[in-house]
Backbone as CSV, one residue per row, in Angstrom:
resi,resn,N_x,N_y,N_z,CA_x,CA_y,CA_z,C_x,C_y,C_z
1,MET,35.874,-38.653,-10.040,36.329,-37.267,-10.152,35.276,-36.413,-10.857
2,TYR,34.784,-36.922,-12.002,33.775,-36.177,-12.764,32.474,-36.054,-11.974
3,LYS,32.154,-37.127,-11.217,30.938,-37.087,-10.410,31.034,-36.004,-9.334
4,LYS,32.242,-35.908,-8.723,32.441,-34.890,-7.692,32.317,-33.484,-8.271
5,LEU,32.931,-33.295,-9.454,32.848,-31.987,-10.097,31.408,-31.637,-10.445
6,PHE,30.686,-32.648,-10.958,29.286,-32.434,-11.316,28.469,-32.072,-10.075
7,TYR,28.742,-32.798,-8.970,28.024,-32.543,-7.721,28.295,-31.127,-7.213
8,LEU,29.566,-30.714,-7.257,29.929,-29.368,-6.815,29.273,-28.299,-7.682
9,LEU,29.214,-28.566,-9.003,28.594,-27.617,-9.918,27.110,-27.465,-9.616
10,VAL,26.428,-28.584,-9.393,25.001,-28.552,-9.074,24.756,-27.794,-7.773
11,CYS,25.596,-28.069,-6.758,25.443,-27.390,-5.465,25.666,-25.888,-5.593
12,THR,26.671,-25.524,-6.385,26.970,-24.104,-6.586,25.810,-23.394,-7.264
13,LEU,25.263,-24.035,-8.307,24.129,-23.443,-9.013,22.913,-23.334,-8.107
14,TYR,22.695,-24.370,-7.305,21.549,-24.372,-6.390,21.659,-23.234,-5.380
15,LEU,22.871,-23.092,-4.804,23.077,-22.035,-3.823,22.916,-20.657,-4.446
16,ALA,23.410,-20.509,-5.669,23.297,-19.216,-6.352,21.841,-18.862,-6.584
17,ILE,21.068,-19.866,-7.004,19.639,-19.633,-7.242,18.925,-19.343,-5.931
18,PHE,19.235,-20.148,-4.906,18.573,-20.001,-3.614,18.858,-18.641,-2.993
19,GLU,20.158,-18.243,-3.052,20.538,-16.982,-2.442,19.946,-15.789,-3.195
20,GLY,19.628,-15.990,-4.468,19.078,-14.890,-5.255,17.612,-14.648,-4.989
21,LYS,16.929,-15.629,-4.381,15.507,-15.487,-4.115,15.277,-14.651,-2.867
22,ALA,14.143,-13.977,-2.835,13.829,-13.128,-1.686,12.335,-13.173,-1.429
23,GLN,11.949,-12.734,-0.238,10.535,-12.583,0.053,10.004,-11.395,-0.744
24,GLU,8.696,-11.218,-0.718,8.087,-10.248,-1.629,8.202,-8.794,-1.165
25,LEU,8.213,-8.574,0.146,8.095,-7.212,0.665,9.375,-6.719,1.333
26,ASN,9.609,-5.445,1.174,10.723,-4.772,1.846,10.135,-3.566,2.569
27,CYS,9.647,-3.812,3.778,8.881,-2.805,4.513,9.692,-2.251,5.687
28,LYS,9.705,-0.951,5.808,10.342,-0.275,6.937,9.261,0.122,7.928
29,VAL,9.373,-0.362,9.167,8.407,-0.039,10.217,9.027,0.961,11.185
30,VAL,8.314,2.047,11.435,8.778,3.076,12.374,7.656,3.363,13.369
31,ILE,7.995,3.337,14.656,7.022,3.649,15.702,7.363,4.997,16.319
32,ASN,6.395,5.891,16.314,6.565,7.232,16.875,5.862,7.289,18.229
33,THR,6.602,7.692,19.273,6.046,7.725,20.629,5.873,9.145,21.160
34,ASP,5.980,10.146,20.306,5.958,11.541,20.765,4.671,11.916,21.493
35,GLN,3.566,11.240,21.180,2.294,11.599,21.802,2.028,10.850,23.106
36,LEU,2.937,9.952,23.475,2.802,9.249,24.747,3.306,10.128,25.885
37,GLN,2.903,9.799,27.105,3.430,10.493,28.267,4.926,10.227,28.375
38,ILE,5.660,11.163,28.995,7.117,11.071,29.061,7.576,9.760,29.689
39,ASP,6.927,9.325,30.768,7.357,8.088,31.424,7.130,6.876,30.529
40,GLN,6.088,6.922,29.695,5.845,5.816,28.772,6.864,5.802,27.644
41,GLN,7.348,6.976,27.263,8.352,7.051,26.196,9.689,6.497,26.652
42,ARG,10.113,6.903,27.840,11.455,6.554,28.299,11.515,5.185,28.960
43,GLY,10.550,4.925,29.819,10.616,3.712,30.623,10.527,2.430,29.831
44,THR,9.868,2.490,28.700,9.677,1.263,27.917,10.167,1.434,26.483
45,SER,11.173,2.273,26.286,11.657,2.517,24.920,12.162,1.241,24.256
46,GLN,12.700,0.321,25.061,13.232,-0.924,24.505,12.146,-1.736,23.811
47,ILE,10.963,-1.748,24.415,9.894,-2.552,23.820,9.451,-1.981,22.477
48,TYR,9.545,-0.671,22.299,9.138,-0.074,21.025,10.106,-0.454,19.907
49,ARG,11.399,-0.504,20.247,12.384,-0.937,19.238,12.173,-2.418,18.918
50,GLU,11.885,-3.192,19.967,11.608,-4.613,19.748,10.378,-4.783,18.874
51,LEU,9.360,-3.997,19.161,8.106,-4.092,18.410,8.312,-3.724,16.946
52,GLU,9.111,-2.694,16.683,9.450,-2.350,15.299,10.078,-3.540,14.588
53,ASN,11.053,-4.164,15.249,11.762,-5.294,14.639,10.845,-6.489,14.424
54,VAL,9.975,-6.752,15.409,9.052,-7.884,15.301,8.090,-7.681,14.133
55,MET,7.531,-6.479,14.027,6.605,-6.183,12.926,7.310,-6.264,11.577
56,GLN,8.492,-5.691,11.517,9.235,-5.667,10.259,9.598,-7.072,9.814
57,GLU,10.033,-7.887,10.766,10.398,-9.264,10.436,9.168,-10.063,10.010
58,PHE,8.037,-9.806,10.651,6.799,-10.501,10.286,6.417,-10.196,8.837
59,ILE,6.467,-8.920,8.462,6.079,-8.528,7.103,7.101,-8.992,6.074
60,ASN,8.374,-8.766,6.364,9.424,-9.036,5.375,9.878,-10.486,5.351
61,GLY,9.724,-11.183,6.468,10.247,-12.542,6.548,9.270,-13.612,6.119
62,ARG,8.012,-13.259,6.001,6.986,-14.236,5.635,6.814,-14.273,4.120
63,ARG,6.538,-15.464,3.593,6.240,-15.579,2.169,4.728,-15.442,1.985
64,TRP,4.327,-14.410,1.229,2.918,-14.088,1.065,2.341,-14.606,-0.249
65,THR,3.179,-15.020,-1.182,2.720,-15.494,-2.489,3.463,-16.770,-2.852
66,ASN,3.082,-17.352,-3.974,3.816,-18.498,-4.519,4.794,-18.074,-5.605
67,ASP,4.893,-16.775,-5.847,5.778,-16.267,-6.895,7.205,-16.125,-6.378
68,GLN,8.150,-16.179,-7.311,9.558,-16.016,-6.970,9.980,-14.568,-7.209
69,PHE,10.569,-13.962,-6.212,11.045,-12.583,-6.299,12.565,-12.552,-6.178
70,GLN,13.211,-11.771,-7.041,14.616,-11.472,-6.842,14.730,-10.349,-5.801
71,GLN,15.917,-10.213,-5.229,16.123,-9.205,-4.186,15.705,-7.813,-4.660
72,GLU,16.088,-7.484,-5.892,15.798,-6.139,-6.405,14.333,-5.973,-6.823
73,GLU,13.563,-7.057,-6.825,12.154,-6.988,-7.213,11.219,-6.806,-6.018
74,ARG,11.756,-6.836,-4.825,10.911,-6.715,-3.635,10.142,-5.388,-3.653
75,ILE,8.957,-5.424,-3.102,8.076,-4.256,-3.096,8.424,-3.379,-1.899
76,ASN,8.851,-2.164,-2.173,9.202,-1.234,-1.096,7.941,-0.631,-0.484
77,CYS,7.892,-0.622,0.843,6.753,-0.029,1.528,7.191,0.464,2.904
78,SER,6.336,1.240,3.533,6.648,1.751,4.869,5.382,1.767,5.716
79,LEU,5.562,1.482,6.992,4.463,1.520,7.959,4.903,2.419,9.115
80,ASN,4.297,3.583,9.201,4.629,4.550,10.251,3.494,4.588,11.263
81,ILE,3.799,4.173,12.490,2.793,4.025,13.537,2.972,5.120,14.584
82,ILE,1.891,5.811,14.906,1.924,6.859,15.929,1.149,6.360,17.145
83,LEU,1.864,6.064,18.219,1.226,5.596,19.444,0.651,6.785,20.203
84,VAL,-0.600,6.658,20.639,-1.226,7.735,21.413,-1.538,7.298,22.842
85,LYS,-1.530,5.982,23.077,-1.777,5.484,24.427,-1.158,4.101,24.563
86,ALA,-0.553,3.846,25.738,0.040,2.537,26.008,-0.225,2.178,27.463
87,THR,-0.522,0.906,27.722,-0.758,0.457,29.093,0.257,-0.608,29.468
88,ALA,0.406,-0.834,30.762,1.336,-1.855,31.252,0.884,-3.250,30.851
89,GLN,-0.387,-3.393,30.521,-0.918,-4.698,30.109,-0.647,-4.999,28.640
90,GLY,0.011,-4.062,27.951,0.379,-4.301,26.556,-0.662,-3.878,25.545
91,ASP,-1.605,-3.033,25.959,-2.610,-2.524,25.024,-2.159,-1.175,24.465
92,TYR,-2.296,-1.027,23.149,-1.839,0.197,22.486,-2.951,0.780,21.624
93,GLU,-3.103,2.104,21.723,-3.965,2.832,20.798,-3.059,3.613,19.866
94,ALA,-3.335,3.527,18.579,-2.432,4.148,17.605,-3.157,4.452,16.307
95,SER,-2.522,5.285,15.511,-2.900,5.470,14.107,-1.687,5.068,13.280
96,ALA,-1.888,4.874,11.991,-0.768,4.425,11.154,-0.943,4.918,9.725
97,ARG,0.185,5.124,9.074,0.180,5.458,7.651,0.982,4.392,6.915
98,PHE,0.340,3.785,5.919,0.990,2.736,5.132,1.179,3.227,3.706
99,GLN,2.407,3.116,3.209,2.726,3.569,1.858,3.440,2.464,1.087
100,VAL,3.148,2.407,-0.207,3.770,1.422,-1.098,4.358,2.165,-2.292
101,PHE,5.512,1.699,-2.752,6.225,2.386,-3.831,6.553,1.415,-4.967
102,ARG,6.727,1.997,-6.157,7.004,1.198,-7.351,8.016,1.941,-8.217
103,PRO,9.023,1.241,-8.750,9.962,1.911,-9.657,9.299,2.223,-10.990
104,VAL,9.730,3.291,-11.626,9.255,3.647,-12.965,10.315,3.214,-13.964
105,TYR,9.882,2.448,-14.953,10.800,1.826,-15.911,11.692,2.864,-16.601
106,GLY,12.980,2.549,-16.656,13.926,3.388,-17.379,14.333,4.662,-16.675
107,THR,13.942,4.804,-15.396,14.293,6.006,-14.635,14.754,5.599,-13.235
108,SER,15.231,6.570,-12.488,15.574,6.344,-11.082,14.418,6.769,-10.173
109,TYR,13.300,7.147,-10.786,12.149,7.654,-10.038,11.336,6.507,-9.456
110,GLU,10.919,6.679,-8.205,10.051,5.710,-7.546,8.738,6.409,-7.219
111,THR,7.646,5.866,-7.727,6.344,6.490,-7.529,5.582,5.802,-6.399
112,ALA,4.855,6.578,-5.610,3.983,6.005,-4.586,2.743,5.436,-5.269
113,ILE,2.378,4.209,-4.927,1.167,3.619,-5.506,0.074,3.437,-4.453
114,LEU,0.411,3.686,-3.192,-0.609,3.651,-2.142,-0.145,4.519,-0.984
115,ASN,-1.076,5.297,-0.448,-0.828,6.119,0.733,-2.119,6.106,1.535
116,PHE,-2.157,5.284,2.577,-3.408,5.059,3.304,-3.210,5.363,4.782
117,PHE,-4.112,6.179,5.329,-4.047,6.538,6.747,-5.087,5.741,7.517
118,ASP,-4.636,5.012,8.530,-5.485,4.157,9.355,-5.657,4.824,10.723
119,LYS,-6.872,5.271,11.011,-7.130,5.974,12.275,-7.199,5.027,13.470
120,SER,-7.389,3.747,13.201,-7.660,2.799,14.284,-6.695,1.617,14.232
121,PHE,-5.419,1.893,14.475,-4.401,0.842,14.456,-4.130,0.399,15.905
122,ASN,-5.158,-0.147,16.552,-5.070,-0.540,17.960,-4.723,-2.021,18.078
123,PHE,-3.888,-2.359,19.057,-3.433,-3.748,19.166,-2.929,-4.036,20.574
124,ARG,-2.650,-5.313,20.823,-2.031,-5.748,22.086,-0.729,-6.462,21.763
125,TYR,0.306,-6.144,22.543,1.595,-6.835,22.384,2.326,-6.831,23.718
126,LEU,2.775,-8.012,24.145,3.575,-8.156,25.354,5.012,-8.449,24.956
127,GLN,5.946,-7.801,25.609,7.355,-7.932,25.256,7.787,-9.395,25.266
128,GLY,8.477,-9.775,24.193,8.978,-11.138,24.076,7.989,-12.126,23.497
129,SER,6.765,-11.677,23.239,5.742,-12.593,22.723,5.929,-12.831,21.227
130,PRO,5.811,-14.084,20.780,5.844,-14.346,19.331,4.533,-13.897,18.706
131,ILE,4.566,-13.553,17.433,3.316,-13.226,16.745,3.118,-14.222,15.602
132,ASN,1.919,-14.748,15.526,1.604,-15.782,14.543,0.358,-15.387,13.764
133,TYR,0.317,-15.853,12.514,-0.828,-15.521,11.660,-1.217,-16.732,10.828
134,ASN,-2.532,-16.895,10.659,-3.072,-17.953,9.817,-4.158,-17.341,8.941
135,ASP,-4.070,-17.584,7.628,-5.063,-17.024,6.703,-6.485,-17.479,7.015
136,ASN,-6.615,-18.607,7.701,-7.935,-19.218,7.875,-8.571,-18.967,9.235
137,SER,-7.927,-18.158,10.070,-8.510,-17.877,11.379,-8.029,-16.523,11.887
138,PHE,-8.788,-15.959,12.821,-8.393,-14.690,13.440,-7.664,-14.991,14.736
139,THR,-6.424,-14.501,14.840,-5.629,-14.706,16.050,-5.640,-13.463,16.923
140,ASP,-5.256,-12.337,16.350,-5.249,-11.079,17.098,-5.225,-9.915,16.116
141,ASN,-5.444,-8.723,16.654,-5.545,-7.537,15.817,-4.227,-7.209,15.126
142,LEU,-3.115,-7.351,15.849,-1.820,-6.948,15.301,-1.466,-7.745,14.057
143,THR,-1.512,-9.069,14.150,-1.111,-9.876,12.993,-2.084,-9.706,11.832
144,SER,-3.363,-9.548,12.133,-4.333,-9.362,11.051,-4.113,-8.029,10.343
145,MET,-3.770,-6.980,11.092,-3.515,-5.688,10.455,-2.247,-5.736,9.608
146,LEU,-1.208,-6.379,10.109,0.028,-6.487,9.331,-0.207,-7.300,8.060
147,ALA,-0.962,-8.390,8.177,-1.283,-9.196,6.997,-2.157,-8.405,6.027
148,PHE,-3.090,-7.629,6.567,-3.948,-6.798,5.725,-3.111,-5.878,4.848
149,TYR,-2.137,-5.224,5.440,-1.335,-4.279,4.661,-0.355,-4.992,3.736
150,ALA,0.081,-6.176,4.113,0.920,-6.955,3.196,0.134,-7.314,1.938
151,TYR,-1.088,-7.801,2.106,-1.905,-8.175,0.948,-2.365,-6.943,0.160
152,THR,-2.565,-5.826,0.847,-2.906,-4.593,0.136,-1.747,-4.145,-0.746
153,ALA,-0.525,-4.235,-0.211,0.668,-3.882,-0.998,0.776,-4.759,-2.236
154,LEU,0.536,-6.049,-2.073,0.599,-6.969,-3.214,-0.494,-6.641,-4.229
155,THR,-1.684,-6.302,-3.749,-2.793,-5.970,-4.651,-2.437,-4.802,-5.560
156,VAL,-2.025,-3.687,-4.968,-1.777,-2.496,-5.789,-0.529,-2.663,-6.654
157,ASP,0.466,-3.388,-6.156,1.667,-3.603,-6.970,1.346,-4.473,-8.182
158,TYR,0.659,-5.583,-7.977,0.315,-6.470,-9.092,-0.646,-5.774,-10.057
159,ASP,-1.573,-4.975,-9.524,-2.481,-4.220,-10.394,-1.722,-3.246,-11.289
160,SER,-0.592,-2.739,-10.801,0.155,-1.740,-11.572,0.959,-2.356,-12.707
161,PHE,1.138,-3.677,-12.685,1.906,-4.345,-13.734,1.033,-5.139,-14.705
162,SER,-0.182,-5.472,-14.303,-1.126,-6.131,-15.217,-2.543,-5.792,-14.775
163,LYS,-3.458,-5.719,-15.721,-4.816,-5.269,-15.420,-5.496,-6.230,-14.443
164,LEU,-5.891,-5.703,-13.295,-6.512,-6.478,-12.216,-5.626,-7.650,-11.788
165,GLY,-4.318,-7.455,-11.895,-3.374,-8.525,-11.556,-3.373,-8.900,-10.093
166,GLY,-3.935,-8.046,-9.237,-3.949,-8.325,-7.803,-5.188,-9.034,-7.307
167,ASN,-5.984,-9.613,-8.208,-7.258,-10.223,-7.810,-7.118,-11.272,-6.707
168,LEU,-6.076,-12.097,-6.794,-5.878,-13.146,-5.789,-5.748,-12.539,-4.394
169,TYR,-5.069,-11.415,-4.300,-4.816,-10.803,-2.991,-6.011,-9.987,-2.519
170,VAL,-6.832,-9.526,-3.447,-8.104,-8.900,-3.080,-8.994,-9.925,-2.383
171,GLN,-9.010,-11.145,-2.903,-9.799,-12.209,-2.278,-9.266,-12.547,-0.891
172,LYS,-7.949,-12.556,-0.754,-7.352,-12.814,0.563,-7.719,-11.705,1.545
173,LEU,-7.724,-10.455,1.067,-8.141,-9.335,1.911,-9.590,-9.495,2.359
174,TYR,-10.438,-9.883,1.424,-11.862,-10.059,1.720,-12.055,-11.112,2.807
175,ASN,-11.370,-12.243,2.680,-11.483,-13.311,3.677,-10.926,-12.863,5.026
176,LEU,-9.803,-12.156,4.986,-9.164,-11.678,6.214,-10.090,-10.730,6.971
177,VAL,-10.687,-9.789,6.258,-11.569,-8.810,6.900,-12.799,-9.491,7.482
178,ASN,-13.356,-10.457,6.778,-14.513,-11.184,7.301,-14.187,-11.867,8.622
179,LEU,-13.008,-12.476,8.703,-12.604,-13.157,9.932,-12.329,-12.169,11.063
180,ALA,-11.779,-10.997,10.713,-11.353,-10.029,11.731,-12.492,-9.174,12.267
181,GLN,-13.682,-9.280,11.696,-14.779,-8.411,12.126,-15.177,-8.637,13.578
182,VAL,-14.798,-9.775,14.144,-15.085,-10.029,15.562,-14.370,-9.021,16.457
183,ALA,-13.306,-8.382,15.929,-12.528,-7.422,16.721,-13.097,-6.012,16.652
184,GLY,-14.076,-5.773,15.763,-14.671,-4.446,15.647,-13.685,-3.422,15.108
185,GLY,-13.833,-2.168,15.543,-12.909,-1.111,15.125,-12.888,-0.918,13.623
186,GLY,-11.690,-0.824,13.065,-11.531,-0.571,11.637,-11.884,-1.732,10.740
187,TRP,-12.306,-2.851,11.345,-12.655,-4.034,10.553,-14.122,-4.065,10.145
188,VAL,-14.927,-3.146,10.631,-16.367,-3.242,10.392,-16.889,-2.021,9.643
189,SER,-18.048,-2.207,9.010,-18.730,-1.109,8.329,-19.153,-0.083,9.367
190,SER,-18.852,1.186,9.090,-19.187,2.246,10.047,-19.336,3.559,9.296
191,ASN,-19.527,4.630,10.054,-19.626,5.950,9.433,-18.311,6.384,8.807
192,ASP,-17.205,5.804,9.269,-15.896,6.117,8.698,-15.711,5.279,7.440
193,ILE,-15.951,5.880,6.276,-15.888,5.109,5.034,-14.467,5.003,4.498
194,ARG,-13.485,5.338,5.341,-12.097,5.249,4.895,-11.283,4.325,5.804
195,ASN,-11.932,3.318,6.366,-11.211,2.382,7.223,-10.827,1.125,6.437
196,ARG,-10.288,0.131,7.134,-9.823,-1.092,6.468,-10.975,-1.846,5.815
197,TYR,-12.105,-1.899,6.498,-13.258,-2.598,5.926,-13.614,-2.018,4.560
198,TRP,-13.732,-0.689,4.494,-14.187,-0.062,3.251,-13.122,-0.096,2.163
199,LEU,-11.860,-0.041,2.538,-10.816,-0.178,1.521,-10.889,-1.556,0.883
200,SER,-11.044,-2.586,1.712,-11.175,-3.946,1.187,-12.432,-4.086,0.336
201,GLU,-13.542,-3.527,0.823,-14.804,-3.603,0.079,-14.673,-2.929,-1.278
202,ASN,-14.067,-1.762,-1.313,-13.893,-1.022,-2.569,-13.024,-1.788,-3.551
203,LEU,-11.978,-2.423,-3.061,-11.058,-3.150,-3.940,-11.737,-4.330,-4.629
204,GLN,-12.742,-4.935,-3.981,-13.399,-6.089,-4.603,-14.762,-5.759,-5.198
205,ASN,-15.217,-4.514,-5.065,-16.525,-4.119,-5.577,-16.459,-3.866,-7.086
206,GLN,-17.331,-4.533,-7.843,-17.321,-4.408,-9.302,-17.630,-2.986,-9.770
207,GLN,-18.415,-2.239,-8.988,-18.719,-0.854,-9.360,-17.462,0.012,-9.412
208,MET,-16.431,-0.407,-8.687,-15.220,0.406,-8.579,-14.027,-0.225,-9.278
209,SER,-14.277,-1.272,-10.049,-13.166,-1.978,-10.698,-12.404,-1.083,-11.676
210,GLY,-13.076,-0.038,-12.194,-12.409,0.865,-13.128,-11.213,1.581,-12.517
211,ILE,-11.271,1.836,-11.207,-10.128,2.484,-10.550,-8.948,1.531,-10.520
212,ARG,-9.225,0.279,-10.186,-8.139,-0.712,-10.169,-7.612,-0.974,-11.573
213,GLU,-8.495,-1.062,-12.549,-8.044,-1.272,-13.932,-7.156,-0.121,-14.386
214,GLY,-7.507,1.086,-13.940,-6.726,2.257,-14.311,-5.345,2.295,-13.690
215,PHE,-5.127,1.517,-12.635,-3.791,1.435,-12.048,-2.788,0.930,-13.072
216,TYR,-3.224,-0.014,-13.897,-2.345,-0.545,-14.948,-2.076,0.534,-15.995
217,THR,-3.121,1.217,-16.410,-2.954,2.308,-17.380,-2.001,3.366,-16.841
218,TYR,-2.251,3.799,-15.618,-1.470,4.880,-15.017,0.015,4.518,-14.937
219,HIS,0.306,3.321,-14.445,1.705,2.983,-14.154,2.417,2.306,-15.319
220,ARG,1.815,1.274,-15.866,2.516,0.498,-16.905,2.476,1.196,-18.260
221,LEU,1.316,1.773,-18.614,1.181,2.387,-19.935,1.609,3.851,-19.964
222,VAL,1.381,4.569,-18.867,1.718,6.001,-18.864,3.089,6.259,-18.249
223,LEU,3.247,6.009,-16.953,4.513,6.364,-16.301,5.709,5.634,-16.896
224,ASP,5.561,4.342,-17.166,6.693,3.573,-17.694,7.097,4.017,-19.098
225,ASN,6.219,4.754,-19.776,6.516,5.228,-21.137,6.495,6.749,-21.249
226,PHE,6.425,7.425,-20.102,6.184,8.867,-20.125,7.314,9.644,-20.797
227,ILE,8.541,9.219,-20.601,9.682,9.926,-21.198,9.577,9.943,-22.719
228,ASN,9.093,8.843,-23.289,9.017,8.722,-24.746,7.797,9.420,-25.339
229,ASN,6.700,9.471,-24.586,5.470,10.033,-25.165,4.626,10.713,-24.092
230,PRO,5.071,11.863,-23.572,4.342,12.516,-22.475,2.950,13.011,-22.860
231,ASP,2.773,13.519,-24.078,1.464,14.056,-24.476,0.406,12.965,-24.522
232,ASP,0.773,11.821,-25.097,-0.167,10.702,-25.144,-0.467,10.204,-23.734
233,GLY,0.556,10.193,-22.874,0.363,9.772,-21.494,-0.627,10.656,-20.761
234,ARG,-0.527,11.953,-20.963,-1.460,12.883,-20.307,-2.893,12.656,-20.779
235,LYS,-3.073,12.372,-22.064,-4.424,12.127,-22.578,-5.010,10.848,-21.963
236,GLN,-4.166,9.833,-21.779,-4.638,8.607,-21.133,-5.017,8.875,-19.675
237,LEU,-4.258,9.734,-19.010,-4.582,10.073,-17.624,-5.875,10.871,-17.534
238,LEU,-6.129,11.756,-18.491,-7.393,12.498,-18.506,-8.573,11.542,-18.668
239,GLU,-8.397,10.557,-19.518,-9.455,9.552,-19.702,-9.678,8.769,-18.409
240,TYR,-8.587,8.435,-17.734,-8.684,7.717,-16.460,-9.396,8.571,-15.408
241,LEU,-9.047,9.842,-15.320,-9.709,10.736,-14.371,-11.196,10.872,-14.682
242,ASN,-11.552,10.855,-15.959,-12.967,10.866,-16.340,-13.678,9.613,-15.852
243,ASN,-13.000,8.472,-15.948,-13.571,7.217,-15.448,-13.782,7.285,-13.935
244,ILE,-12.810,7.851,-13.227,-12.950,7.996,-11.777,-14.122,8.920,-11.450
245,ARG,-14.303,9.972,-12.250,-15.426,10.893,-12.041,-16.757,10.156,-12.137
246,GLN,-16.883,9.275,-13.125,-18.119,8.510,-13.287,-18.339,7.566,-12.101
247,ILE,-17.262,6.937,-11.638,-17.365,6.044,-10.476,-17.728,6.843,-9.229
248,ASN,-17.156,8.026,-9.109,-17.409,8.862,-7.936,-18.858,9.337,-7.874
249,GLN,-19.518,9.413,-9.008,-20.930,9.782,-9.018,-21.787,8.664,-8.421
250,ILE,-21.308,7.429,-8.568,-22.033,6.277,-8.017,-21.676,6.059,-6.549
251,ARG,-20.372,6.174,-6.251,-19.874,5.959,-4.884,-19.053,7.182,-4.451
252,PRO,-19.724,8.284,-4.113,-18.987,9.520,-3.794,-18.115,9.393,-2.547
253,GLY,-16.901,9.933,-2.653,-16.006,9.997,-1.496,-15.575,8.667,-0.944
254,SER,-15.484,7.646,-1.787,-15.147,6.300,-1.319,-13.710,6.217,-0.812
255,ALA,-13.428,5.158,-0.059,-12.079,4.944,0.483,-11.051,4.841,-0.629
256,LEU,-11.401,4.131,-1.704,-10.445,3.911,-2.790,-10.168,5.202,-3.559
257,THR,-11.210,5.992,-3.784,-11.024,7.273,-4.472,-10.171,8.220,-3.642
258,ARG,-10.471,8.306,-2.334,-9.689,9.182,-1.462,-8.240,8.711,-1.395
259,MET,-8.053,7.409,-1.290,-6.696,6.866,-1.235,-5.925,7.200,-2.503
260,PHE,-6.601,7.124,-3.656,-5.935,7.427,-4.921,-5.403,8.860,-4.927
261,PHE,-6.236,9.816,-4.518,-5.795,11.213,-4.564,-4.827,11.550,-3.430
262,ASP,-4.954,10.883,-2.291,-3.947,11.055,-1.238,-2.578,10.599,-1.733
263,THR,-2.591,9.622,-2.622,-1.346,9.064,-3.148,-0.814,9.858,-4.330
264,LYS,-1.701,10.283,-5.218,-1.279,10.761,-6.536,-1.463,12.255,-6.802
265,SER,-2.020,12.997,-5.876,-2.348,14.403,-6.172,-1.128,15.211,-6.608
266,GLU,-0.050,15.125,-5.872,1.142,15.918,-6.204,1.755,15.469,-7.526
267,GLU,1.776,14.177,-7.752,2.336,13.654,-8.998,1.497,14.088,-10.200
268,LEU,0.178,14.017,-10.068,-0.696,14.452,-11.155,-0.505,15.935,-11.453
269,LEU,-0.384,16.727,-10.410,-0.150,18.160,-10.601,1.125,18.393,-11.403
270,ASN,2.192,17.717,-11.033,3.472,17.894,-11.736,3.402,17.411,-13.184
271,ILE,2.653,16.341,-13.418,2.516,15.821,-14.780,1.807,16.830,-15.684
272,PHE,0.760,17.467,-15.165,-0.040,18.363,-16.008,0.471,19.804,-16.042
273,LEU,1.427,20.147,-15.201,1.986,21.504,-15.249,2.636,21.807,-16.591
274,ASP,3.166,20.790,-17.250,3.821,20.981,-18.550,2.919,20.617,-19.727
275,ALA,1.631,20.427,-19.459,0.704,20.052,-20.530,0.342,21.267,-21.380
276,ASN,-0.267,21.004,-22.536,-0.757,22.112,-23.360,-1.948,22.765,-22.650
277,PRO,-2.292,24.007,-22.992,-3.343,24.748,-22.270,-4.678,24.011,-22.189
278,ASP,-5.060,23.333,-23.263,-6.346,22.635,-23.275,-6.356,21.488,-22.264
279,ASP,-5.277,20.686,-22.256,-5.199,19.565,-21.313,-5.064,20.060,-19.873
280,LYS,-4.362,21.167,-19.686,-4.259,21.765,-18.352,-5.640,22.126,-17.817
281,LYS,-6.433,22.746,-18.667,-7.774,23.172,-18.262,-8.640,21.968,-17.901
282,LYS,-8.568,20.921,-18.736,-9.345,19.706,-18.460,-8.902,19.069,-17.146
283,ALA,-7.587,19.015,-16.936,-7.058,18.421,-15.709,-7.506,19.213,-14.485
284,PHE,-7.452,20.536,-14.579,-7.865,21.386,-13.459,-9.328,21.140,-13.100
285,THR,-10.182,21.074,-14.104,-11.613,20.851,-13.867,-11.856,19.505,-13.194
286,LEU,-11.207,18.469,-13.705,-11.399,17.131,-13.148,-10.823,17.012,-11.742
287,LEU,-9.610,17.494,-11.558,-8.942,17.338,-10.267,-9.649,18.115,-9.160
288,THR,-10.099,19.320,-9.448,-10.765,20.116,-8.408,-12.153,19.571,-8.068
289,SER,-12.796,18.920,-9.032,-14.108,18.336,-8.738,-13.973,17.029,-7.961
290,LEU,-12.919,16.267,-8.242,-12.719,14.976,-7.583,-11.976,15.100,-6.260
291,ASP,-11.131,16.114,-6.147,-10.264,16.272,-4.978,-10.324,17.721,-4.490
292,PRO,-11.516,18.183,-4.072,-11.707,19.613,-3.778,-10.859,20.143,-2.626
293,THR,-10.444,19.280,-1.703,-9.655,19.766,-0.566,-8.283,20.280,-0.997
294,ARG,-7.852,19.925,-2.203,-6.545,20.380,-2.697,-6.686,21.399,-3.835
295,THR,-7.825,22.056,-3.887,-8.078,23.024,-4.961,-6.991,24.094,-5.037
296,ASP,-6.556,24.596,-3.892,-5.531,25.650,-3.893,-4.259,25.191,-4.593
297,ALA,-3.869,23.945,-4.368,-2.667,23.419,-5.030,-2.887,23.299,-6.533
298,TYR,-4.081,22.837,-6.919,-4.372,22.638,-8.344,-4.509,23.959,-9.110
299,ARG,-4.667,25.078,-8.409,-4.813,26.371,-9.092,-3.593,26.702,-9.947
300,ARG,-2.482,26.069,-9.666,-1.287,26.296,-10.490,-1.544,25.897,-11.939
301,LEU,-2.505,25.002,-12.155,-2.832,24.570,-13.517,-3.659,25.610,-14.265
302,SER,-4.255,26.531,-13.544,-5.123,27.526,-14.195,-4.387,28.820,-14.514
303,LYS,-3.096,28.877,-14.182,-2.328,30.107,-14.433,-1.711,30.099,-15.819
C-alpha cells in the first residue's frame, strides 16, 4: 500500500515538473501576401497558412538550449514575412522583420530588445514537405534562416540578463553563417552591411563587444530598476550611448548599431523626455549624431 502511494506521489511530481517545462521560444509567424499577384494570393492561400504553422512549430517546438524554461519564461518574438514573388516550383522571394521582446522587472511593460529587417528572406518550400535542421550542416535556406533568428533571439535575451551571457549562441550563429555561405544572398559579405552575415559578424567582433555588454546595463541595471532610480538610470544610458559613439567611430553605420537604434530609438526618446535639462541636451547631441535619420523625432528633447 505504502509502495503504491509512494509510486503515485513520484509520478505526480514527475508529471508536474514535466508539464511545467517549456521550449525556449514563443514566436508568432505571420506571412503577408499583399504584394503577390491576385491569383497567387487566392489560389494557394492554404499553403501560406500551412507555411506559417510549419515555421512557427519549427521555432517553438525545437529545443535550442540545454537550459530549462518555465512556460512564463519563454522568449516572446515575432517573424513577419512579406512575400513579393512565388512560383509553382515552391520558390519564394521575401523580406522579413524579426523582433524579440523582454519583460521589465516589476512592471507590465515589455521592451523590444531586437528589431531587425532582413531584405533577403528567400527560400524554397513545397507543400507538405518536412523541414529539418542540423547545426553541423547546411540543408536549405529556410531552416538555416529560422535557426539563425532563433539563436539571435537567444543571444540578445541572454545578453540582457547577464553581461555577454549570449556568447554560446553567438558561436552557434558564427558556425551557422559559415555553413550557409554556399547559398549566397544575405549569408555573405556584401555592400549591404545590414544583412545576416554582418549582424553575426558584429555580434562576435571584439571591437563591438561594448554594444553587447551594454545590453546588460540597459536592461538589467537600468530598465529593471528604472522605477526606483530614473535619474541614475539615465546617466548610465548616457554613458552607454557614449560607448556606442566611440564604437561607431571605428565601425560607422554597422549592422549592430543600426539594429540597436531601430529597436530602441522611441524608448530612448521617452526615457529622456523627463530628464533634467542638462541630460536632455546630452541625449539630444548623442542620439542625433548616432541616429541622424530620426533627428526630427529627437528634436522634442531640445524644446
